[in-house]
N, C-alpha and C positions, 0 to 999 in steps of 0.2 A: 382894516378898512372894510366896511360892510356896505353893500349897495342892494337896494331892493328895486325890482322892476317887473314888468309884465312877464308872465310865464305862458308861452304859447304851446298848444298841442297841435300836432299834425291833423289836418282836416280828415285824412283818410287813415288815421291810426286805427288798426283793426281791433285794438283792445279797448277802445273808448266809444261810447255812444255820443254822437254830436247832438246839439240842441239848436234847432232852427225855428225861429218864430217870425211869422209873416203877419204884417198889419196892413189891412186894406182900409182905406177911408170909405169905400163904397160898401154899404150894407148888403147889397145884392151881388157880392163878389163871385159867389158860386155860379149864379146865372150868367154873369158876364164871361166867366171862364168856359162854361158849357157852350155858350154861343160862339165863342171864338174857336173852340174845338170842332164845332160843327160847320164852321165857315172858313174864314181866312187863316185861322190858327195864329193870329198875332198875339203879342204879349199884352197882358193887362198890367197897368202900373200899380204896384204895391206902394203904399205911403212910406213904409220902412220895413226893414228886415234885420233880424238879429241872429248872428251865428256865434254860439257860445258866448253871448253877451256883447259881441262886437256889433255896433250899429251901422247900418247902411241906409241911405236915403234914396227913394225913387228907384225901385227894382222891378225888372220885368218878370212876370210869372204867367205860366200857361199850363193847362193840362196836357199830358202826353199819353202815349200808349195806344195800343190797338185793342186787343182782346181784354186787357186789364182795366180799360176805362169804361165807365158807364155813368151816364148823366144822372141816374137814379141812386147812385151810391155816394156815401159821404167821403170815403177815403179813396181819392183818385191819384194816379201817378202825376208827378209834378216836374216841370222843367223851369228852373230859376236862372235868370241871367242878370248878374249883378251890374253889368256894364251896358245894359240896353239904353239907358238914358244918361249915365254918368260913367266916367272912367274910374272904376273901383273894382277891387278884388279882395278875396280872403286867402291869405297865404299863397297868393299867385293864382288862385282859381277864381274864375268869374262865371263859369258854366256849370250848373249843379243839376244832376239828374237823380230823381228820387222815384224808386219803384214802390208800389203799394203792397207787395207781397200777396197778391190776390190769389195765386195758384200754388202756394207753398206752405203747407201746414207746419213744416219744420222751421220756417223763417230763414234758413241758412243756405239754401241751395246756391243762390247767386254769389254770396260772399265766399263760401267754401269752394265753389267751382273756379272763381277767378284766382283764389289763393293757390289752388293746384296748378292752374294753367300758367301762372307767372313763372313757374319753374322751367317752362319749356319754350315760351315765346313772350314777346312784349304784350301785355294785356292791362286793362284798366285796374286801378286800385279800387277797393270796395269795402264798405263797412256799414254801420247802422246810424240812423238819426231819428230822434223824436221830433215830430213836426207839429207846430201849433199855428193856428190861424185865428187872428183876432182874439187871442187868449185861450181858445179851446184846443185841447189836445186832439189832433187828427189821428195820431197813432204812431207806431214804429214803422219806419221806412228803411229800405236798403238804399244807400247812397253810393253810386258807382261813378267813377271818373269818366267824364265825357271824352269820347274819341274825337278830339277837336284839333285845330291847328297847334294849340299848345301841346297836346299829347304827341303829335307826330314830330314836332320840333324837338321835344325832350327825348324821344326814343330814337328818332331817325335823322336828327340833325338838319332837317329842312322842313318847310311848311308851305311852300308856294307852288309845289308840283301838283300833278293830277291827283285828285282825292275823291274817291267814289264811295258813297254809302250804298251798300248792296241790300236795299229794302225798297219795295215798290212805293213810290211817293203817295199813292192812294191807300196804302195799307194792304196787307195780305189777308186772305180769308178763304173759306171753303169755295171751291169752284173757280178760284182765281187762276188765270193763265199768265199773269204778270210775274214771272219767276226770274230773279236775278241769278240765274244758274250758269252764266258764262257760255251759254249756247251761242254759236255764231249765227247771226241773222242777216248777214250781208253788210254792205258798206254805208247804208243809209242810217244816220244816227237817230232819226226819228223813230226807228223801230225799237230803240232801246229806252226811250224816254219814260215809258210807263213801268219799267222794271228797275231802274237805277236812279239815283239822285246824285248829281255832282255837287260836291262841297268846295270845288275850285272853280275858277273862271273859265277853265278850258279842260279838255281831256277826253271828249267823246272818241276822237280818233285813236288815242292810246288804248282806251278800253276795247274798242272794236278790234284793234290789232291783237290784243291779248286773246280775245275769243277766236279770232281767225287763226292765230298761231296754235292754240290748243287743238283746233280741229284739223288744220291743214299742214302745218310745219312743226310738228311736236318736237323734233330734234333741236329746235331753236328756243324752246320754252325757257331754258335756264338763263337765257340772255335777257328776258323781259319779265321774269317772275322769280321770286325767291322760292324755289321749289321746296327746299327743306322746311321753311316756315309754313308753307301750304300743307305739307305732309304732317307736320305737328298739329295743325288745325284739324285736319281730317281725322287723325288718330285720336285726338282729345274728344271730338264730337262723337266718334264711334264708341270709344271705351266708356264714356260717361252717359251714353244713350241720350245725348243732347240733340234732339231731333228738331227743335225750333231753330234750325241752323242750315248751313249749306246742304247737309246730307238729308234733311227732312223734307216734308211735304211742300214747304214754301221756299226752300233753297235760299234763305235770307239770313239776316242778322250777322253780317260781317262787313268790314270796310276794306278797301284797297287803297293803299297810298304808294305812289310811284316815287322812289327815292332818287338821289342824285346819281346812282348807278344805273338809272333807267329801268329798274326792276320793280314790279308791283309787290308790295308786302301786305299780306292779309292781317287783319286785326279782328279778333272775335268780339262780339257784342251781344248783350242780353242773355244772361244765363238763368233767368228766373224759372225756366221750365227744364233746366238740366236735371240729371239724375232721373230720367224716365217719366217726367210729368207729361210731356208732349208725346203723342202716340203715332202720328202720321209719318210714314217713311217716304211718301210720294208714290209708292207702289202698293200701299195697303196700310192698315192700322194694326199696331201691336196691342192687342186687346187685354193682355194680362201681364203681370210682373214676370212670369216665366218666359213669355214671348220676348220681353225686353232683355231679360238675362241672356237669352240665346239668340239675340239679333246677330245677323251675319257680320263678321268683322270685315267682310269684303262687300258690304252693302253698296249697290250701284256700280260695281266694278265692270259690269257689262251693259250699263245703261247710258246711252248717248245723250240723254237729257241731263246728265250730271257729268260733264266732260272733265271737271277738275279731278273727279274720282276715276272715271273709266279710262281717261287718256293717260293720266299719270301712272296709275297702277298697271297699265299695259306695257310700261317700260320696266324691265326686270329689276334693274338697280333701284328705281324709285319704289317699286313694290317692296323690296327687301328693306329699304330705309323706313318705309311706312310700318312694316311689321316690327322693326326694331323699336320705333317710337311707341307703338302700341304696347309692346312688352315692357318698355321702360316705365310708362305710366302705370301699368298694372303692378309691376314689382315695387315701384317707389311708394305707391299709395294704397293698393287695394288687396294686399294679403288679408285674409279673413280678419275683420275688425282691426285693420292696420292703422296707419297714421291718420287716415282720413276720419276714422271714427273718433280718435282722440281729439283731432281738430274740431270735429262737429260738436263734441261734448263741451269743449272750451268755448266755442261760439255761443252755444245755447246757454251756458252759464253766464256769459256776459250780458245777454239780453233777457234773461228769465223774468226779472221784475218788470221790464219794459213791456214784454209781451202780455204779462198779466194785466198791466195797466192800460193796454191799448183798447179803447172803447169801440173801435171800428174794425177789429181784426176779422178776417174772413173765416177763421177756423177757431175752435175752442182751445183753451189752454191745455187741455188733455191731449188734443190732436198735436199740439206743438211738442209736448213732452214725448209722445209716442212715435212721431213720424221719422225721427232719426233712425229708428230700427224697424218700425212696423208700418204696413200699408194702412192708409186712411181712406175710407170710402165715404163719399158725400161731402157736403159742406163746401166752403170755398166760394170764390167769386165766380165770374163768368166761366162756364164750362163744367164745373162740378166734377163728378166722376171719381175714379179711384186714383190715389197718389201713392206710388210705391214708397215703402220705407227705404231710406237711403242704404242702410247696411244690408237689408234684405235683398235689394236689387244688386248692389255691388259685390257682395260676397258670392252671390250666385253667378254674377257675370265673370268675376275673377276665375272661379272654378271652371266655368264653361270654356272661357277663352284659353286658359292655360292648358286645358285638356286637348285643344286642337293641335293637329300635327304641325301647323305653321309655327306654333309657339313651344311645343314640347320637343321638337327636333333639336339636335345639337347645334348650338350657335357658335360663332367664332369667339375666341378668348384673346384679349389684348392685355399684355402685361409688360413690366420692366421697360417702360418708356424712358429713354435716355438721350442726352444731347452731348456732343463732344466738348462743348465749352459753356459752362453755366454763367459766365461773365464775359461775353464776347464784346469786341469792338464793332462799331457800325462798319459794315463792309465785309466782315468775316464770312467765310463759307463754313456752315455748320453741318454736322452729320447727325441726323436724328435716327434712332433705332428703336425697335420694339419687338418683343417676342409675341408672335401671333400664331395660333393653331386653329385647326378646323376651318380654314379659309380657302377660298379660291382666288381672291384678289384683295389687295390692300392699297389704300391711298392716304396721302397726307394732305390735310387742308390747312391753309395758312393765309394770313394777311398782316400787313404792317401798320394799317390804320384801322381804328375800330369800326368806322362806318363803311369801309370798303367791303366788297364781296370777297368771300374766301376763294383763293386759287387752289387748284387740286393737282397734285403730282402723284404718280404711281410710286409705291415703295416696292423694293425688290429683295428677293432672297436668292440671289444668284452668285454671291461672292464677288461681285464687281461694283458694288455701291457702298463700300465700307461697312458691309453688313456681316462680316465674318465669313464663314464657310458657306458654300451653296447648300440650300435645302436644310439648314439647321434651325429653321423657324424664326430666325432673326432677320427682320426686314429693315432696310435702310433707305434714306433719301437725303440728298444734299440740298440745303436751303441757304440762300444768302441773307444775312442779317442787314436789311437795307435801311432800317431806321432804329430808333431807340427801343421799340417794343415789337415783339412778334406774338401774335395770337394764333393758336394752332390746335388741331385735334387729329385723331386717327380713326379711320373707318375701315372695317373689313367685312366681307360677305362671303357666303358659300352658296350652294345651290338653292337654299331655302330662305335664309334670313340674314340680315345685316347686324352689325354691332358697332357702336360708337364708343370712343373713349375721349373725353368724359361722356357718359351715357346720354346726357341731355344736350350734346352738341347739335346744331351750331349755336344754340342759345348760350351755352356755356362752353368754355374752352380753356386750354392751358396758356400760360403767359411766360415769356422770357424777356428780360430787360438787358439792354446793352450797358456797358460801363458809362458812367456819367462823365461829361467833360468837366475839367477843373477838379478841385480837391476840397470841396465843401466850404469855400471861402465866400461864396455868394449866398445870402440868406434873405428870407422874408423877415423883416426886422420889426415892423409895426403895421397895424391897419386900423381903420375906423369903419365899422359896418353900419353906423347910424349917425351920420353927420348932419346935425340939425342946425348948429350955429357956431361951429368952431373955426373953420377956415374955408375959403372959397377958392375955386379954380380960376383960371385966367378970364373966364367969362362971368365971374361973380356968382357961381352956383355952388351950393353946399352939397357936394357929391361925396360918396364913399371913396376911400383911397387905400392903396397898398404901398408900403415903402420897402424898397429893396436896398440892401447895404453890402458893400464890399469890405469885409473884415480882414482881408488878406494883405499881402505885402507887394503885390504887383497889380497893375490895371488889368481888367478883364474885358475882352470883346464879347458883348452879349447880343450881337445881331442874331436875329431869329430865335432867341430865347423866348419862352412862352409863359404866360400867366393864364390860369383857368380855374374855374370852380368845378370842373368835370374832367376826370382823366380820360374819358372817352371822346373828348372834344377839346383839342388845343388850338382851335381856329379863332378863339375869342380875342386873343391879343398876342402879337409878336413884335418884339423890338425891331425897329428898322435897321437896315444895313448901316454899318459905321458907328453903332452905338457902343461907346466905351464907358465903363464905370471905373473911375479911378479909386485908388486906395483911400479908405475911410470916406468914400463918397456915398450919397444917398440919391436914389432915383425914385420918384413918386409916380405911380400910375393911378389915374382916376377911374374907378369902376362905376361908370355911369351910362353905359350903352349908348354913348353919343360919339360916333366916329367922325362927325363933321367938325369937331373942335380941334384946334391946334394942340400939339403936345401929345403926351401919352394917355390915350383914352381906350379902355377895354370895352369889348362888346358884351359885358355882363355886369350885373350889380351884385353887391354883397347882400346876404340875407341876415337881417338882425337876429333872427331866431336861431341861427347857427348853420354852418356848413363847413366845407374844407376848401382851402386855397392851395393851389399847386403852382410851383415854379419848376419849369422843365428847361433843359438845355436844347440846343438846336437839333439834337437827335431825338427829341421828345422823351428823354429820360428824366424822370422827376428827381430834382436835386434838393428840393426842400418843400415842406408842406406844413400847414397848421390846420388842425381841426378844432373848431370853437363852438361853444354853445351860445345861449342867448346873451346879447350885448346890450349895454345901457347907452342911451343917446348921449353923444358927445364925450364918451369915455372910450379911449382907444385900448387896444390889446397889443402889447409889445414885449420884446425880449428885454429882460433886466437881470444882470448887467447888459448893457447895450451890445447887440450883435452875438452874444454867446449864451445868455441866460435863458431861463424858462419864460414862457409868456405869462404876463399878468396884466391886470387892468391898470390904467394910468391916465394922467392928464396928457392929452395929445402933444407930441413933440415932432410934428411932421418935418422931415428933412433935417433932423438934428438928433443929438445924442439923447437916448431914452433916459429919463430921470423919474424918480418918484417924488413928486412935489408935495407940499403940505396943503396947497390950495385945492379945494374941491368945490365944484359948482353946486349951488343949492338947487337940488332937483325937487320941485314941489310935486304934490300928488297929481296923478293923472285923472283921478276922479274926485270931484270936489267933496263928495260925501265922506271920503276917507282922509284922515289926517295921520301922519306918521311924524313923531317929533321926540327929541330934538333932531334937527336935520342940518348939518351932520350931528351924529350922536356918539356916545361913549359906550359904557358897559351895559347900559339899558336903553331901551326906547319904548315909546308908547304908541299903540295903534288906537285911534279913536274914530268912531262912526258918528256922524253929525246927529242922527236921530236914533233913539233906542229902538232896536229891532224887536219884533214880536216873538222871535225865537232865536236860539243860538245859531250862529253862522260859523262855518269852519274857517280857520286861519292856518295857512300852510306856508312854510319857509323852505326854499330850495337853494342849493348852492349852484354854481355855474354849470355843473355837469347834470343838473336836473335832479339831484338826489335830495329827498325829503329829509331835512334836519330838525324841523320843529313842527309840531301840530298842536292846535288848541282850538277853542271856540270863543266867540265873542258875542255879546249883546250890544255893548256900546263902547267900552274901554278895556284895553288889555295892555299890561306892562310886560315886556319881554326881557329876560336876562340874557344878554349876548356876551357876557364876560369870558365865557369859555370857548367862544367861536374863533376859528382861525381867521387871520386877516384875509380879506378878499371881498368879492361882490356876492350878494345874495338876492333872491327874488321872493317877494311876498305876494300871496294871493289871499284876498278876503272874499269868500263867496265867488262871485263873478267879477269882482273889482280888483284892480291892481294899483300899486303905488310904488314910488321910488324912494330910496333912502341911501345915504352914504354915511358910514360910520368911520371916523378917522382914529 
């Protein structure tokens, strides 16, 4: 059985250049955008917009940016909002931010910077896009994920708390005193209005409290701010000489979101001038690449106008954690021509042809080729000047920083981490041990739920904490396994520097799972991720659904069992108290994000392009899961044989035994200009385009895992021999068009 359907690519896939085409009905669209940028900064309606061939009607567009925008240049940064006038999105994204690469000869600073940063803290996705307006190529842009309510919901599991954009609303510039530097200005919120912008309906009091605590009650800062995440931000900005940031002249380009633990979490934004492009430290200008290589790793540590630096680094442990983070970033990425250089070459290879074709780029193609390694002088958009070669800057910075005593001195070593029971029951007391040397203190960080803050307990080497003999360099701590999962790390420090294990904690951590309840008799049996016309829920709606089946010999009490599409968040659906699933019984959960309806309705939807569904017991231990790729409308994915077999595509059998029937719905082409026949088909099928093309167009066929199994070209008609293909569903793409086919 062969099926062909649309094949979607992730909008922020770093390996692919996206194509964005904007169509304005107004011939003076540029003047309209300029006028709004100079005035109210409202959106101008584009008649239509195409993202990788997918059409959207009535879309909001405006120019954005501060120093990279200029009314006299053709290629300006863009902010696109798909849902300004209509409820629409592309792969779940409605807010699109496009940078014009006005200050980066290499074209890769922003994308490479975010790629490095995401190893250490939550940060936007970023890649490249060719942008067209009314058919004309504007050029190659950097497309970076907006730090929006969607972003914080996906990373921090909430979106309605205090949310602050730490950029002056009127924009930063030379001589500006509107610095979002977290300096305490008193309790009058109006004193903060010109320095910060609220992205929530409230929050000034919480922001003022943060500034007040930084200045006056620093010992309480860990209660209202994620200190570890803040230290990662400061370490990243310093190591990469990212001075258009909190540590630079304008102390800007970051967000603060207050999570459900009542702690502010920083998010870095705008890396187009990272790797030394921006020169102002706020206390002077770094006028040469050498000066940037040798910028102090403790920049602003004694400057009260940068309290996030000066106050945090005034606490001995926080300073040692900061040094540990700096050293981790250096060693992970910036050994001479290390992984960052390889990453940079790969990115430049992806965009090489697009850079050559960019008619409005601010630097020459030769500048593009050279700037990964070599300084470029002159050229560019607003500002001009000299731009350090990325490897020239970072190789020198690595050698300089690693030669400092803070980084060359002996650091703690953590090894042989062990737990007394690798398969514990919930409620068990566990003993964690580790071998630690060159330390003065050690602590164990842990949490039972992903979005909770880490609790910290001291680990001892005194022979009294199940740690073996006293002073044998084995440290121990007792921890209760209070739920189905434990996330943990170990931190040690000495008189100079700290050390984490894993080294990029708290962003990464070790995990331990408790034993699952039951014995594998409860399974995800079938699901439908694109329900267009098969079956309705009790309110007559065609919603996605997931079927759970008891294949065992006894009824199972599943109260508080969970379903989710995210192992970091099992709050999306929980079976209510008293829910029993009998032997050979099926329970269906509608994945529709509509909790107002009666019955079982989950607070998430299934993604037709592919994701993972998890079933967890009441201890939050995953007892079954299924990872799937692109799905065909009205074709379910289920176990065959029923309850025990592998997943395969089938005619939906909701609430009943899974069978492989002979009836297959006739799925006609999504695009009228493309015909695929016969449908259903046998050993061969034909692809026909309504009108003969002027040139050959690529034809690609993929299996359900996205593997390319057939490639050819077409001008009007092509017959494909599928007699040797395995049974299953397949996806065909013809140029930017897609079609569906089932072969029985």
